[in-house]
PAZAPA-4460 file (N, C-alpha, C; in steps of 0.05 Angstrom, whole numbers, plus 32768, in hexadecimal, padded with zeros to 4 digits):
% residues 347
    n_x    n_y    n_z   ca_x   ca_y   ca_z    c_x    c_y    c_z   seq   type   mol
   8389   85D7   8D00   839A   85D2   8CE9   83B2   85C2   8CF3     1      M     A
   83B2   85A9   8CF1   83C6   8598   8CFC   83E0   859B   8CED     2      V     A
   83F6   859E   8CFC   8410   859F   8CEF   8419   85BA   8CE6     3      G     A
   8409   85CF   8CEA   8410   85EA   8CE1   8417   85FB   8CF9     4      L     A
   842A   860D   8CF6   8430   861F   8D0C   841C   8635   8D0D     5      N     A
   841D   8645   8D23   8409   865A   8D27   840A   866F   8D11     6      D     A
   8423   8677   8D07   8425   868B   8CF3   8416   8684   8CDA     7      D     A
   841A   866B   8CD1   840D   8662   8CB9   83EF   8661   8CBC     8      I     A
   83E5   8659   8CD4   83C8   8658   8CD9   83BC   8674   8CD6     9      S     A
   83CA   8688   8CE0   83C1   86A3   8CDF   83BE   86AC   8CC2    10      V     A
   83D2   86A5   8CB1   83D2   86AD   8C95   83BA   86A0   8C87    11      D     A
   83B5   8687   8C8C   839E   8679   8C7F   8384   8687   8C87    12      I     A
   8382   868E   8CA1   836A   869B   8CAA   8366   86B6   8C9C    13      E     A
   837C   86C3   8C98   837B   86DD   8C8A   836F   86DB   8C6E    14      E     A
   8377   86C5   8C60   836D   86C1   8C45   834F   86BD   8C46    15      I     A
   8345   86AC   8C59   8329   86A7   8C5B   8319   86C0   8C61    16      Y     A
   8325   86D2   8C71   8316   86EA   8C79   8318   8700   8C63    17      N     A
   832B   86FC   8C51   832D   870F   8C3B   8342   8724   8C40    18      G     A
   834F   872D   8C2B   8363   8743   8C2D   8355   875E   8C2B    19      G     A
   8365   8772   8C27   835A   878D   8C24   8358   8794   8C07    20      K     A
   8340   879C   8BFF   833B   87A2   8BE3   833F   87C0   8BDE    21      E     A
   834D   87C6   8BC8   8351   87E1   8BBF   8345   87E4   8BA3    22      H     A
   833A   87FB   8B9D   8330   8801   8B82   8342   8816   8B76    23      H     A
   8353   880E   8B64   8367   8820   8B59   835D   882C   8B3F    24      V     A
   835B   8847   8B3E   8352   8854   8B26   8369   8857   8B12    25      K     A
   8364   884D   8AFA   8379   884E   8AE5   836E   885D   8ACD    26      T     A
   837E   8861   8AB9   8376   886E   8AA0   8361   885E   8A91    27      C     A
   8360   8844   8A98   834E   8832   8A89   8339   8826   8A9C    28      H     A
   8331   8835   8AB0   831C   882C   8AC3   8327   8823   8ADD    29      G     A
   8315   881E   8AF0   831C   8816   8B0B   8324   87F8   8B0B    30      S     A
   8338   87F1   8B1C   8341   87D6   8B1F   8340   87CE   8B3C    31      V     A
   8335   87B6   8B41   8334   87AC   8B5D   834E   879C   8B62    32      S     A
   835B   87A3   8B79   8373   8796   8B82   836F   878D   8B9F    33      V     A
   8371   8773   8BA4   836E   8769   8BC0   838A   8763   8BCA    34      V     A
   8391   876E   8BE1   83AC   876C   8BEB   83AC   875B   8C04    35      V     A
   83BE   8747   8C04   83C3   8736   8C1C   83E0   8739   8C25    36      Y     A
   83E4   873C   8C3F   83FE   873A   8C4A   840B   8755   8C50    37      G     A
   8424   8754   8C57   8435   876B   8C5F   843F   8779   8C47    38      D     A
   8437   8792   8C43   843F   87A1   8C2B   845C   87A9   8C2B    39      Q     A
   846B   87A3   8C40   8487   87A7   8C40   8496   8790   8C33    40      E     A
   8489   877A   8C2E   8495   8763   8C22   8496   8766   8C03    41      K     A
   84A6   8756   8BF5   84A5   8757   8BD8   8489   8751   8BCE    42      P     A
   8482   875D   8BB7   8467   875B   8BAC   8464   8745   8B98    43      A     A
   844E   8736   8B9A   8446   8723   8B86   842A   872A   8B7C    44      L     A
   8428   8730   8B62   840D   8737   8B57   8402   871F   8B48    45      I     A
   83E8   871C   8B48   83DB   8707   8B3A   83C6   8712   8B27    46      T     A
   83C1   8703   8B11   83AD   870B   8AFD   839F   86F2   8AF3    47      Y     A
   8385   86F0   8AF5   8376   86D7   8AEE   8370   86D5   8AD1    48      P     A
   8364   86BE   8ACA   835B   86B9   8AAF   833F   86C5   8AAB    49      D     A
   8335   86C4   8A93   831B   86CF   8A8C   8305   86C2   8A9E    50      V     A
   82F3   86D3   8AA8   82DC   86CB   8AB8   82E3   86C2   8AD4    51      A     A
   82FC   86C3   8ADC   8304   86BC   8AF7   830E   86D5   8B06    52      L     A
   8310   86D2   8B21   831D   86E6   8B31   8331   86D8   8B43    53      N     A
   833C   86E6   8B56   8352   86DA   8B66   8349   86C2   8B76    54      Y     A
   8330   86C2   8B80   8327   86AB   8B90   8323   8692   8B7E    55      L     A
   8316   8696   8B67   8311   867F   8B56   832A   8676   8B47    56      S     A
   833F   8686   8B47   8357   867F   8B37   836F   8677   8B49    57      C     A
   8371   8683   8B61   838A   867F   8B71   8385   8674   8B8D    58      F     A
   836B   8671   8B95   8366   8669   8BB0   8371   864E   8BB6    59      Q     A
   8370   863B   8BA3   837A   8620   8BA8   8397   8620   8BAF    60      G     A
   83A7   8630   8BA1   83C4   8632   8BA7   83C9   8640   8BC1    61      L     A
   83BB   8657   8BC6   83C2   8666   8BDE   83B6   865A   8BF7    62      F     A
   83A5   8647   8BF5   839B   8639   8C0E   83AA   8620   8C14    63      L     A
   83BD   8618   8C03   83CF   8602   8C0B   83E1   860B   8C22    64      C     A
   83E3   85FC   8C38   83F4   8604   8C4E   8411   8609   8C45    65      P     A
   841B   85F8   8C33   8437   85FC   8C2A   843A   8616   8C1A    66      E     A
   8425   861D   8C0B   8426   8636   8BFB   8425   864E   8C0D    67      A     A
   8417   864C   8C24   8416   8662   8C37   8432   8669   8C40    68      V     A
   8443   8654   8C46   845E   865A   8C4F   846E   8665   8C37    69      S     A
   846A   8659   8C20   847A   8661   8C09   8473   867D   8BFF    70      L     A
   845A   8684   8BFF   8451   869D   8BF3   844B   86B3   8C07    71      L     A
   8439   86AE   8C1A   8430   86C4   8C2C   8446   86CB   8C40    72      L     A
   8458   86B9   8C46   846E   86C0   8C58   8484   86D0   8C4A    73      H     A
   8483   86D2   8C30   8498   86DF   8C21   848F   86F6   8C0F    74      N     A
   8475   86F7   8C0A   846A   870B   8BF8   8452   8719   8C04    75      F     A
   844D   8732   8BFA   8433   873E   8BFC   8425   8739   8BE2    76      C     A
   840D   872E   8BE3   83FF   8726   8BCB   83EB   873C   8BC2    77      I     A
   83EC   8743   8BA9   83DA   8756   8B9D   83CA   8748   8B87    78      Y     A
   83B1   8742   8B8D   83A0   8734   8B7A   8391   8749   8B69    79      H     A
   8398   874B   8B4F   838C   875D   8B3D   8375   874F   8B2E    80      I     A
   835E   875B   8B2E   8347   8750   8B1E   8343   8760   8B05    81      S     A
   833E   8752   8AEE   8337   8761   8AD6   831E   8772   8ADC    82      P     A
   831B   8788   8ACE   8303   8799   8AD3   82E9   8789   8AD1    83      P     A
   82D9   878D   8AE6   82BF   877F   8AE7   82BF   8763   8AF1    84      G     A
   82D7   8758   8AF8   82D9   873D   8B02   82DB   873A   8B20    85      H     A
   82DC   8751   8B2E   82DE   8750   8B4B   82C3   8749   8B57    86      E     A
   82C3   8740   8B71   82AA   873A   8B7E   8299   8753   8B81    87      F     A
   827F   8750   8B7C   826D   8766   8B7F   826E   877B   8B69    88      G     A
   827C   8774   8B53   8280   8788   8B3D   8264   878D   8B30    89      A     A
   8260   87A7   8B2A   8248   87AE   8B1C   824B   87A8   8AFE    90      A     A
   8235   87A4   8AF0   8236   87A0   8AD3   8244   87B7   8AC5    91      P     A
   8254   87B1   8AB1   8262   87C6   8AA3   824F   87D5   8A90    92      V     A
   8252   87EF   8A90   8241   87FF   8A7E   8249   87FA   8A61    93      C     A
   8235   87F5   8A50   823A   87EE   8A34   8248   8805   8A25    94      S     A
   8246   881E   8A2F   8253   8835   8A22   8270   8837   8A29    95      N     A
   8279   8829   8A3E   8296   882B   8A46   82A7   881D   8A30    96      D     A
   82BD   882A   8A29   82CF   881D   8A15   82DB   8803   8A1F    97      P     A
   82DC   87EF   8A0E   82E8   87D6   8A16   8307   87D8   8A17    98      S     A
   8314   87CF   8A2C   8331   87D1   8A2D   833E   87BC   8A1B    99      P     A
   8355   87C3   8A11   8365   87B0   8A01   8379   87A2   8A14   100      S     A
   8387   878E   8A0B   839B   8781   8A1C   83B1   8794   8A23   101      V     A
   83B7   87A7   8A12   83CB   87BC   8A18   83C1   87CD   8A2F   102      E     A
   83A7   87D4   8A2F   839B   87E4   8A44   839D   87D5   8A5F   103      D     A
   8397   87BB   8A5F   8397   87AB   8A77   83B4   87A9   8A82   104      L     A
   83C7   87A7   8A70   83E3   87A6   8A79   83EB   87C1   8A85   105      A     A
   83E2   87D7   8A79   83E8   87F1   8A84   83DB   87F6   8A9F   106      D     A
   83C4   87EA   8AA3   83B7   87EC   8ABE   83C9   87E0   8AD4   107      Q     A
   83D7   87CB   8ACD   83E9   87BF   8AE1   83FF   87D2   8AE9   108      I     A
   840A   87E1   8AD6   841E   87F5   8ADD   8412   880A   8AF0   109      L     A
   83FA   8813   8AEB   83ED   8827   8AFC   83E8   881B   8B18   110      E     A
   83E1   8802   8B1A   83DE   87F5   8B34   83F8   87F4   8B43   111      V     A
   840E   87ED   8B36   8428   87ED   8B43   8430   8808   8B4D   112      L     A
   842A   881C   8B3D   8431   8838   8B45   841F   8841   8B5C   113      N     A
   8406   8838   8B5C   83F4   8840   8B72   83FF   8835   8B8D   114      F     A
   8409   881D   8B8D   8413   8811   8BA6   8431   8816   8BAA   115      F     A
   843D   8826   8B99   845A   882D   8B9B   846B   8814   8B9A   116      S     A
   8464   8802   8B88   8473   87E9   8B84   8488   87EC   8B6E   117      L     A
   849F   87E2   8B72   84B4   87E2   8B5D   84B1   87C9   8B4C   118      E     A
   84C5   87B7   8B4D   84C4   879E   8B3E   84B4   878A   8B4E   119      A     A
   84A3   877A   8B41   8491   8768   8B4E   8493   874C   8B41   120      V     A
   848B   8738   8B50   8487   871D   8B46   846B   871B   8B3B   121      M     A
   8467   870D   8B25   844D   870C   8B18   8444   86EF   8B15   122      C     A
   842A   86EA   8B1A   841F   86CF   8B16   8404   86D2   8B07   123      M     A
   8401   86C6   8AF0   83E9   86C8   8AE1   83E1   86AE   8AD4   124      G     A
   83C7   86AC   8ACD   83BC   8693   8AC1   83B0   869A   8AA6   125      I     A
   83B9   868C   8A92   83AE   868D   8A76   83AC   86AA   8A6D   126      T     A
   8394   86B5   8A6B   8392   86D1   8A62   83A1   86E4   8A75   127      A     A
   839F   86DF   8A8F   83AE   86EF   8AA2   83CC   86EC   8A9E   128      G     A
   83D5   86D5   8A97   83F1   86D1   8A91   83FA   86E1   8A79   129      A     A
   83E8   86E3   8A65   83EE   86F3   8A4D   83F1   8710   8A55   130      Y     A
   83DE   871B   8A65   83DF   8737   8A6E   83F9   873D   8A7D   131      I     A
   8401   872B   8A8F   8419   872F   8A9E   8432   872C   8A8D   132      L     A
   8432   871A   8A79   8448   8718   8A67   844B   8731   8A56   133      S     A
   8435   873C   8A4D   8435   8755   8A3E   8440   876B   8A4F   134      L     A
   8437   876C   8A68   8441   8780   8A7B   8460   877E   8A7E   135      F     A
   8469   8765   8A81   8486   8760   8A85   8496   8769   8A6C   136      A     A
   848B   8765   8A55   8499   876D   8A3C   849A   878C   8A3A   137      I     A
   8484   8799   8A42   8483   87B6   8A41   8492   87C4   8A57   138      K     A
   8494   87B7   8A6E   84A0   87C4   8A86   84B3   87B0   8A93   139      H     A
   84C8   87A9   8A86   84DA   8795   8A90   84E6   879B   8AAB   140      K     A
   84EA   87B5   8AB1   84F6   87BC   8ACA   84E4   87B9   8AE2   141      E     A
   84CA   87B5   8ADD   84B6   87B3   8AF3   84B0   8796   8AFA   142      R     A
   84BC   8782   8AED   84B6   8766   8AF1   84CF   8757   8AFA   143      V     A
   84CD   874B   8B12   84E2   873A   8B1C   84E2   871F   8B0F   144      L     A
   84CA   8713   8B0D   84C7   86F9   8B01   84AA   86F3   8AFA   145      G     A
   84A6   86DF   8AEA   848B   86D7   8AE1   8485   86BA   8AE8   146      L     A
   846E   86B6   8AF4   8464   869A   8AF8   844A   8699   8AE7   147      I     A
   844B   868A   8AD1   8435   8689   8ABE   8429   866E   8ABD   148      L     A
   840F   866D   8ABE   8400   8653   8ABE   83F0   8651   8AA5   149      I     A
   83F6   863D   8A94   83E8   8639   8A7B   83E5   8653   8A6B   150      S     A
   83FB   8660   8A66   83FA   867B   8A5A   83F3   867C   8A3D   151      P     A
   83E7   8692   8A34   83E3   8699   8A18   83FA   86AB   8A10   152      L     A
   8403   86A9   89F7   8417   86BB   89EE   8415   86C2   89D0   153      C     A
   8405   86B2   89C1   8401   86B7   89A5   83E7   86C5   89A0   154      K     A
   83E4   86D1   8988   83CA   86DC   8980   83B7   86C4   897D   155      A     A
   839D   86C8   8982   838B   86B1   897F   8389   86A7   8963   156      P     A
   8387   868D   8960   8383   8681   8946   8367   8688   893C   157      S     A
   8362   8684   8923   8347   868B   8919   8332   867B   8927   158      W     A
   8337   8661   892C   8323   8650   893A   831E   865A   8956   159      S     A
   8334   8661   8965   8331   866B   8980   8321   8685   8980   160      E     A
   8328   8697   896E   831B   86B1   896C   82FD   86AD   8967   161      W     A
   82F6   869B   8954   82DA   8697   894E   82CB   868A   8965   162      F     A
   82D9   8677   8972   82CC   8669   8989   82C5   867D   899F   163      Y     A
   82D7   868E   89A7   82D2   86A0   89BD   82C1   86B8   89B4   164      Y     A
   82C0   86BD   899A   82AD   86D1   8990   8290   86C7   8994   165      K     A
   828C   86AD   898E   8272   86A1   8994   826B   86A1   89B2   166      V     A
   8280   869C   89C2   827C   869D   89DF   8273   86B9   89E8   167      V     A
   8280   86CE   89DD   8279   86E9   89E3   825C   86EF   89DB   168      S     A
   8254   86E5   89C4   8238   86EA   89BC   8224   86DC   89CE   169      N     A
   822B   86C3   89D6   821A   86B5   89E9   8218   86C4   8A04   170      L     A
   822F   86CF   8A0D   822E   86DF   8A26   821C   86F7   8A23   171      L     A
   821D   8703   8A0C   820D   871B   8A07   81EF   8715   8A08   172      Y     A
   81E7   86FF   89FC   81CB   86F9   89FA   81C0   86E9   8A12   173      Y     A
   81D0   86D8   8A1E   81C6   86C6   8A32   81D3   86C9   8A4E   174      Y     A
   81E9   86D8   8A50   81F7   86DA   8A69   8206   86C0   8A6E   175      G     A
   820E   86BC   8A87   821E   86A4   8A8E   820B   868C   8A92   176      M     A
   8204   8680   8A7B   81F2   8668   8A7B   8201   864F   8A83   177      S     A
   81F3   8639   8A86   81FF   8620   8A8D   8213   8617   8A78   178      G     A
   820B   861B   8A5E   821D   8614   8A48   8237   8623   8A49   179      L     A
   8236   863D   8A4F   824E   864D   8A50   8260   8645   8A68   180      L     A
   8253   863E   8A7E   8262   8635   8A95   8273   861C   8A8D   181      K     A
   8266   860A   8A7F   8274   85F1   8A76   828B   85F8   8A64   182      D     A
   8287   860C   8A52   829C   8614   8A40   82B4   861F   8A4F   183      I     A
   82AF   8630   8A63   82C5   863C   8A72   82D3   8626   8A84   184      F     A
   82C3   8614   8A8F   82CF   85FF   8A9F   82E1   85ED   8A8E   185      L     A
   82DA   85E8   8A75   82EC   85D9   8A63   8306   85E8   8A5F   186      Q     A
   8305   8602   8A5F   831D   8613   8A5C   832F   8610   8A74   187      R     A
   8323   860D   8A8C   8332   860E   8AA5   833C   85F2   8AAE   188      Y     A
   832C   85DD   8AAC   8331   85C5   8ABB   8333   85AC   8AA8   189      F     A
   8340   8598   8AB2   8343   857F   8AA4   8328   8570   8AA2   190      S     A
   8327   855D   8A90   830F   854D   8A8D   8309   853D   8AA7   191      K     A
   831E   8533   8AB4   831A   8524   8ACD   830D   8536   8AE2   192      E     A
   8317   854E   8AE5   830C   8560   8AF9   82EF   8568   8AF4   193      A     A
   82E8   856A   8ADA   82CD   8572   8AD3   82B9   855C   8AD7   194      R     A
   82C3   8543   8AD9   82B1   852C   8ADE   82A2   8523   8AC5   195      G     A
   828E   8513   8ACA   827E   8507   8AB4   8263   8500   8ABF   196      S     A
   8253   84F2   8AAF   8239   84E9   8AB8   823B   84D5   8ACF   197      S     A
   8251   84C7   8AD1   8255   84B3   8AE6   8265   84BF   8AFE   198      E     A
   8277   84D2   8AF8   8288   84DD   8B0D   8282   84FA   8B11   199      V     A
   827B   8503   8B29   8275   8520   8B2D   828D   8531   8B2A   200      P     A
   8289   854A   8B22   829F   855D   8B20   82AB   8562   8B3B   201      E     A
   82C5   8568   8B3B   82D2   856D   8B54   82C8   8587   8B62   202      R     A
   82CD   8589   8B7C   82C3   85A0   8B8B   82CD   85BA   8B7F   203      D     A
   82E7   85BB   8B76   82F2   85D3   8B6C   82E4   85DC   8B53   204      V     A
   82DB   85C9   8B42   82CC   85D0   8B2A   82B0   85D9   8B31   205      V     A
   82A4   85CC   8B44   8289   85D3   8B4D   8289   85F0   8B58   206      H     A
   829D   85F7   8B68   829F   8612   8B73   82A4   8627   8B5D   207      E     A
   82B5   8620   8B4A   82BA   8632   8B33   82A1   8636   8B23   208      C     A
   8291   8621   8B1F   8278   8623   8B11   8265   8637   8B1F   209      R     A
   8265   8635   8B3A   8254   8648   8B49   825D   8665   8B46   210      R     A
   8278   8669   8B48   8283   8684   8B46   827F   8690   8B2A   211      L     A
   827F   867F   8B15   827A   8689   8AFA   825E   8695   8AF8   212      L     A
   824C   868A   8B07   8230   8694   8B07   822E   86B0   8B12   213      G     A
   8243   86BA   8B20   8242   86D5   8B2B   824E   86EA   8B19   214      E     A
   8259   86E1   8B02   8266   86F4   8AEF   8251   8702   8ADE   215      R     A
   8256   871B   8AD8   8245   872A   8AC5   824E   8725   8AA9   216      H     A
   823C   871E   8A97   8243   8718   8A7C   8252   872F   8A6E   217      G     A
   824A   8748   8A74   8256   875F   8A67   8274   8762   8A6E   218      S     A
   827B   875C   8A87   8297   875E   8A90   82A8   8748   8A83   219      S     A
   829C   8730   8A81   82AB   871A   8A75   82AF   871F   8A57   220      L     A
   829B   872A   8A4A   829D   8730   8A2E   82B4   8743   8A28   221      M     A
   82B7   8757   8A39   82CC   876B   8A34   82E8   875F   8A37   222      R     A
   82EC   874F   8A4C   8306   8742   8A50   830B   872E   8A3A   223      F     A
   82F6   871E   8A33   82F9   870A   8A1F   82FF   8716   8A04   224      L     A
   82F2   872C   89FD   82F7   8739   89E4   8313   8745   89E3   225      E     A
   831D   874F   89F9   8339   875A   89FA   834C   8743   89F4   226      A     A
   8348   872C   8A02   835A   8715   89FE   8358   870A   89E2   227      V     A
   8340   870C   89D6   833C   8701   89BB   8348   8713   89A6   228      N     A
   8350   872B   89AD   835E   873D   899B   837C   8740   89A1   229      K     A
   8386   872E   89B1   83A2   8730   89BA   83B5   872C   89A2   230      R     A
   83CD   8736   89A5   83E1   8733   8990   83F7   871F   899A   231      H     A
   8407   8717   8987   841C   8703   898D   8433   8710   899D   232      D     A
   843A   8703   89B3   8450   870D   89C4   846B   86FF   89BF   233      L     A
   846C   86ED   89AB   8483   86DD   89A8   849D   86ED   89A5   234      T     A
   849D   8702   8995   84B6   8712   8991   84BE   871F   89AB   235      D     A
   84AB   872A   89BA   84B1   8737   89D3   84BB   8724   89E8   236      G     A
   84B1   870B   89E7   84BA   86F7   89FB   84D8   86F0   89F7   237      L     A
   84E1   86F1   89DE   84FD   86EA   89D9   8511   86FE   89E6   238      R     A
   8507   8716   89EC   8519   872A   89F9   8514   872B   8A17   239      D     A
   8502   871B   8A21   84FC   871C   8A3D   8511   870D   8A4D   240      L     A
   851C   871B   8A61   8532   870F   8A71   852B   8709   8A8E   241      K     A
   8512   870E   8A96   850B   8708   8AB1   8506   86EA   8AB4   242      C     A
   850C   86DF   8ACB   8508   86C2   8ACF   84EB   86BB   8ACE   243      R     A
   84E5   86A5   8AC1   84C9   869E   8ABC   84C5   8680   8AC2   244      T     A
   84B1   867B   8AD2   84A9   865F   8AD9   848E   865A   8ACE   245      L     A
   848B   8646   8ABD   8472   8641   8AAF   8467   8626   8AB7   246      I     A
   844D   8625   8ABE   843F   860D   8AC3   8429   8609   8AAE   247      F     A
   8425   85F0   8AA6   840E   85EA   8A95   8405   85CE   8A9A   248      V     A
   83EA   85CA   8A9A   83DF   85B0   8A9C   83DF   85A2   8A81   249      G     A
   83E5   8588   8A81   83E6   857A   8A67   83CC   8578   8A59   250      D     A
   83B5   857E   8A67   839B   857F   8A5A   8391   859B   8A56   251      Q     A
   83A2   85AE   8A59   839A   85CA   8A54   8395   85CE   8A36   252      S     A
   8380   85DC   8A2F   837C   85E3   8A12   8393   85F5   8A08   253      P     A
   83A3   8600   8A1A   83B8   8613   8A12   83D4   8606   8A15   254      F     A
   83D5   85EC   8A16   83EE   85DE   8A1A   8402   85E4   8A04   255      H     A
   83F9   85E2   89EB   840B   85E7   89D4   8414   8604   89D3   256      S     A
   8403   8616   89DB   840B   8632   89DB   841F   8637   89F1   257      E     A
   841C   862A   8A07   8430   862C   8A1D   844B   8622   8A13   258      T     A
   844C   860B   8A06   8465   8601   89FB   8472   8614   89E7   259      L     A
   8461   8621   89D7   846B   8635   89C5   8478   864C   89D4   260      H     A
   846C   8654   89EA   8477   866A   89FA   8492   8662   8A06   261      M     A
   8494   864A   8A0E   84AE   8640   8A1A   84C4   8642   8A05   262      V     A
   84BE   863B   89EC   84D2   863C   89D7   84DA   8659   89D1   263      T     A
   84C8   866C   89D5   84CE   8688   89D0   84DF   8695   89E5   264      A     A
   84DD   868B   89FE   84EB   8697   8A14   8508   868D   8A14   265      L     A
   851A   869E   8A20   8536   8696   8A23   8537   867F   8A37   266      D     A
   8542   8668   8A30   8543   8651   8A41   8554   8655   8A5A   267      R     A
   8565   8669   8A5A   8575   866F   8A71   8564   867A   8A88   268      K     A
   854D   8685   8A81   853D   8693   8A95   8522   8686   8A99   269      Y     A
   851C   8670   8A8D   8501   8665   8A8E   8501   8647   8A95   270      S     A
   84EC   863E   8AA0   84E8   8621   8AA6   84CB   861A   8AA2   271      A     A
   84C6   8601   8A9A   84AB   85F7   8A95   84A5   85E1   8AA8   272      L     A
   848D   85E2   8AB4   8483   85CC   8AC5   8469   85C2   8AB8   273      V     A
   8469   85AA   8AAE   8451   859E   8AA3   8444   858C   8AB8   274      E     A
   842B   8592   8ABE   841C   8583   8AD2   8409   8570   8AC5   275      V     A
   840D   8557   8ACA   83FC   8542   8ABD   83E1   8541   8ACA   276      Q     A
   83CD   8538   8AB9   83B1   8534   8AC2   83A6   854E   8ACE   277      A     A
   83AB   8564   8AC0   83A3   857F   8ACA   839C   8590   8AB3   278      C     A
   8389   85A3   8AB8   8381   85B6   8AA4   8391   85D0   8AA5   279      G     A
   8385   85E6   8A9E   8394   8600   8A9D   8399   860C   8AB8   280      S     A
   8385   860B   8ACA   8387   8619   8AE4   8394   8607   8AF8   281      V     A
   83AE   8604   8AF5   83BE   85F2   8B07   83BB   85FB   8B24   282      V     A
   83B9   8615   8B29   83B7   8620   8B44   839F   8615   8B53   283      T     A
   838A   860D   8B45   8372   8602   8B52   8371   85E4   8B50   284      E     A
   8379   85D9   8B3A   8376   85BC   8B36   838C   85AC   8B43   285      E     A
   83A5   85B5   8B40   83BB   85A7   8B4D   83D0   85BB   8B58   286      Q     A
   83C8   85CB   8B6C   83DA   85E0   8B76   83F3   85D4   8B83   287      P     A
   83F1   85BC   8B8E   8408   85B0   8B9B   841F   85AB   8B88   288      H     A
   8418   85A8   8B6E   842D   85A3   8B5A   843F   85BC   8B55   289      A     A
   8436   85D3   8B5F   8445   85EC   8B5A   8459   85F2   8B70   290      M     A
   8457   85E5   8B87   8465   85EE   8B9F   8483   85ED   8B9D   291      L     A
   848E   85D5   8B97   84AB   85D2   8B97   84B7   85E2   8B80   292      I     A
   84AC   85E1   8B67   84B8   85F2   8B52   84B8   8610   8B5A   293      P     A
   84A3   861A   8B67   84A2   8636   8B6F   84B6   863B   8B84   294      M     A
   84BA   8629   8B97   84CD   862D   8BAD   84E9   8633   8BA2   295      E     A
   84F2   8622   8B8F   850D   8626   8B85   850E   863D   8B71   296      F     A
   84F9   8643   8B64   84F8   865B   8B54   84FC   8674   8B65   297      F     A
   84EF   8676   8B7C   84F1   868C   8B8E   850D   868D   8B9B   298      F     A
   8518   8676   8BA0   8533   8676   8BAC   8547   8683   8B9A   299      M     A
   8543   8682   8B80   8555   868F   8B6E   8555   86AD   8B71   300      G     A
   8540   86B8   8B7D   853E   86D5   8B82   8546   86DC   8B9F   301      F     A
   854B   86C7   8BAF   8551   86CC   8BCB   8539   86D4   8BDB   302      G     A
   8521   86CD   8BD1   8508   86D5   8BDD   84FC   86C1   8BF0   303      L     A
   8503   86A7   8BED   84F6   8693   8BFD   8504   8690   8C18   304      Y     A
   84F4   8692   8C2D   84FF   8690   8C48   84F3   8676   8C54   305      R     A
   8502   8661   8C58   84F7   8648   8C63   84E8   864C   8C7D   306      P     A
   84D2   863E   8C80   84C3   863F   8C98   84B9   8624   8CA0   307      G     A
   84B0   8621   8CB8   84A5   8607   8CC1   848A   8603   8CB5   308      R     A
   8488   85F2   8CA1   846F   85ED   8C93   845F   85D7   8CA0   309      V     A
   846D   85C1   8CA7   845F   85AA   8CB1   8472   859A   8CC3   310      S     A
   8467   858D   8CD6   8478   857C   8CE7   8480   8563   8CD9   311      D     A
   8474   855D   8CC2   847A   8544   8CB4   8493   8548   8CA3   312      S     A
   84A6   8534   8CA5   84BE   8536   8C94   84B8   8533   8C76   313      P     A
   849F   852B   8C70   8498   8528   8C54   848A   8541   8C49   314      R     A
   848B   8557   8C57   8480   8570   8C4D   848B   8576   8C31   315      S     A
   847B   857F   8C1E   8485   8586   8C04   849B   859A   8C03   316      P     A
   849E   85A9   8C19   84B4   85BD   8C19   84CB   85B4   8C2A   317      L     A
   84CB   859B   8C33   84E1   8591   8C43   84F9   858B   8C31   318      S     A
   8511   8595   8C38   8529   8591   8C27   852E   8573   8C22   319      P     A
   8526   8561   8C35   852C   8545   8C31   851C   8539   8C1A   320      S     A
   8507   8547   8C11   84F6   853D   8BFC   84FD   8549   8BE1   321      C     A
   8511   855A   8BE0   8518   8569   8BC8   852E   855A   8BB9   322      I     A
   852A   8556   8B9F   853E   8548   8B8F   8558   8558   8B8F   323      S     A
   856F   854B   8B92   8589   8559   8B91   858C   8569   8B77   324      P     A
   857F   855F   8B61   8582   856D   8B47   8577   8589   8B49   325      E     A
   8561   858D   8B5A   8555   85A7   8B5C   8565   85BA   8B6C   326      L     A
   857A   85B0   8B7A   858B   85C2   8B8A   85A3   85CC   8B7A   327      L     A
   85A4   85C6   8B60   85BA   85CF   8B4F   85B8   85ED   8B4B   328      S     A
   85CF   85FA   8B45   85CE   8617   8B3F   85BA   861F   8B29   329      P     A
   85B8   860D   8B15   85A5   8613   8B00   8588   8616   8B0A   330      E     A
   8580   8603   8B1C   8565   8604   8B26   8561   861A   8B3B   331      S     A
   8576   8624   8B46   8573   863A   8B59   8572   8655   8B4C   332      L     A
   8570   8656   8B31   856B   866F   8B24   857E   8676   8B0E   333      G     A
   8596   866A   8B0E   85A9   8670   8AF9   859F   8665   8ADE   334      I     A
   8594   864D   8ADF   8587   8641   8AC8   8573   862D   8AD2   335      K     A
   8559   8633   8ACD   8544   8622   8AD7   853F   860C   8AC3   336      L     A
   853B   85F4   8ACD   8539   85DC   8ABC   851B   85D5   8AB8   337      K     A
   8514   85CB   8AA0   84F8   85C2   8A9D   84F2   85AA   8AAF   338      P     A
   84DA   85AA   8ABA   84D1   8595   8ACC   84B6   858A   8AC4   339      I     A
   84B2   8571   8AC6   8498   8565   8AC3   8490   8559   8ADD   340      K     A
   8477   855C   8AE5   846F   8553   8AFF   8454   8546   8AFE   341      T     A
   844F   8533   8B0F   8435   8528   8B13   8431   8523   8B31   342      R     A
   841E   8531   8B3C   8419   852F   8B59   83FB   8527   8B5C   343      V     A
   83F5   850E   8B62   83DA   8504   8B61   83C9   850D   8B79   344      P     A
   83D6   8514   8B90   83C7   851A   8BA8   83BD   8536   8BA7   345      T     A
   83A7   853C   8BB5   839C   8557   8BB6   83A7   8566   8BCE   346      K     A
   83A7   8581   8BCB   83B1   8591   8BE2   839E   8590   8BF9   347      C     A
***
């Protein structure tokens, strides 16, 4: 690994080898939590979107060398998987009651209590962002900050409800078919990433397609049905005072809903980063676009500890490459400013 110090290389190797998996028993079933890093450090919990788990949702971000310094050197990571979404999960028994979004949010509280965690940083994508936002509204004292990627916050429209009701029926009768894989990939990635008859789909999309084939239809149906019955969080968001950093791809199907969420949040505590030529799962499609905004977001908490990321002066975390505007008190956490970014290169 050219240009990386030994500590960062060790962290990357740890990710490849896998963290330690715990199965936490809750009032609403068992939850898989994979833990990376030193548990004495501040905690960052993640929650993926429907049909994804931590590898298919966050691997792109956590395998960026710059993100290793930014995240693993400063946090212990707790990857929470929705019930039945972890690797090797058995099919869900049809007699088991389906959890609601409230139940899933309550599971997070039980996970925090299991690990004796107090206030935590949260990172979630789309449906996972909704669950974490709901958790933050219900348990404000347990959340330091939110990093939300293409989040949901409103109740589903009639058309969305009907669309995913059809998807649930297709899952029931046919499992994860090729058609359903394409439907989910449209939810996650931009048109450019998915390719066409002339241009092959990108590697990240190809790998996600493969991982979707490992999901059990019954588990996906339960999570999808819970999300399809979600309620509007707008009123609760208005009272939320934890700092919130929101990313959304300009080609995300949830772009307008994300903008609605930004208007509901207190502008003193929130910032929006719009990533061009990107779908919903920014962590996989353009993870490099998240690095500098997250760096300054964390500095507002006093959590970021600078490290030697690269010998190159053009490293994305090098102070010489940071706009002076981003060094203002507002951007350091007193008031975060909306940012638009376009980063064409891949991590």
